[in-house]
C-alpha angles and dihedrals in degrees: 000000000000094000089060090056090051090054090049092051090054104046092177088077094063139044112250093251091058090046092056090047091049092049090051090050091048091051091052091047090052090057090046094049094041124265090235088080093061128013113239090234090055091048091052091048090052092047095047 
């Protein structure tokens, strides 16, 4: 899952449509993993 975060941190690697899709996937994964591992605000800050 970490490679997806790396792509999100560097938006130049992906078209905006794929970025939005990846962020949606990451948000779903966060709920699946358990949000206690990473605060939602921190996740948004990393994705921004």
